[in-house]
Steps between C-alpha positions, in 0.01 A plus 500: 500500500332155509388331180138542611545872546668528163214312333228705667681822414526391139131408490407835653699685239341296224151564636571870523622503142186324380278738695638814338624390159266386219637263241634628169250624241408246234267471204151405614257300289126547534158373401196706406135406559259707285201367696617686811422199719857407595496189280848459354534206265688651209870489415766698681543839329812710477422816303218745436540595134287805430381607157628829353318784675492878541704744707488879526776717644276786614656844455838360397536702174728685483740296710766714665857462379754363746593608764147647537222247561127466434274330753176352369237229551504184291175303459499153347256216436467173312358148526652155537595335175591165652668334794828316438547164670769486767665197338540686170260269318311788340207736527208437735196709401259643754206258485229761548456874554779757486789625712575871459740735673524871562798689638564861603867593539696814582813545289785743447650531152786674322576542131832463323606492133727256317531602133149500354363300794336652805534277804272532802615348829243438772500406867191383685413682822226258606140416423227238518404195293173305502403174327132423440306189401166534322290196409365704207735616225405865461830679435503731201838581350371798303312681778736378775212400727442173685857460627446587868183315587410160642672364811834646605704184549848645554654835593853627543712807562727613217855530626710816479818499296396277209643625171385511138604664173331613178673606177346710218649529152453869423601448136190290431185683395188452717255228396146416611491407869261213421694250286302200630277326246461798263230297323217446572520705822684791345644785705329514840687810618346750256819591317732533801859426398799394707875509518663157479691348788549207729633412842460280802552463869437301813245547774493345846190469717512437873250492788303250293153412627280246325171315518578141608183382326663586166876460557696220664878531527756225544744460784300582809189645654412868447638571849842375393526676166616852419419551131642728233373528142769578244411642157692530176334751268564618144372830357430605143345787303304506276260216590544185295362207703193652666273802470592834659223541757283810544571484876750322725403460867239766426758747361444649151829562312572849367743528210703795371297697245200724445268243335503117491597501132815700575586352841819299548552272798839577656568822313553823693222750437331807643152345528376155601199334334311174550400276210149647529609866479504609865797727580707582807820682587840331485673278608356229277490121545690215339288198404675169429451126474634296794552124516571338837561163655539431870613227736494464877795482736454406862685505829393238750500558875436238772157466653490647857353170623796310359742725686308450824513122465874515432547712810306252714707212362826679577379585851410134559844396386658733753272372781595138427867590496475667840323192640811302411714745689640670190387861534477666157630820656792355688846624423 
């Protein structure tokens, strides 16, 4: 094989590798323009740090004991607390308006017991996530309204297989579900109590689509970038850093009990009741505080035009070689 043939063969292999193989995933910084005009003059951002929000595991109580499983819908919502600068220099507040998210997930859970602790293990089966920008701040943490309006600026598909856990200390007596600012607001859940527990998990979003008038990502044009949004989330009950909302993604939580004054969030019962006294049959819901932060990871792929230009260049190289009498395909 001539040196020219060897070189062209190597270039062909390299071009083929580039054409089919994106580069390795890496953290992606971004900028956000609240004017929606595609004007990006702010600092590079690395993290979306959301404020503590609300989640409801709909129909998850009672949770089946392993090896049996319970499949349910999880609804969740919150608003952005602050961005975090990509260089680690600190918080970057949203200059105007509000960013809110809503998610609807499908999950499978099992219950186990370790001493006086009940441990729930959960696996995500999929779902959807939407991020909204509203120039007017109209969210209401008590009613749960105003979280899914404005302009939808980003959407994603919740991946299957993400895991989370939640542990409940069964030896601790139930306390009021609303432990946030007992004065002057008082108890906003009309006497509903709750078991005490905590947990956490990770969530991955793929098939990300976004409005380029609001988001700009580093490292390449939108045609080159395959985005993922990775979340770390902590869970807690009762609520301590925000209000338990009347609704979450339009869903009203139903707790175990016959009347709001006797209802206990997370306790197994024979009747389910809302904070306003409406009743329904079991299974009941589990209402908890969730606190999330997310960052983007991206995989970059070459632009088709770039590959075409490389191909033309390689073809020209082969033509010039043949003009000198050195056929690139000669043995």
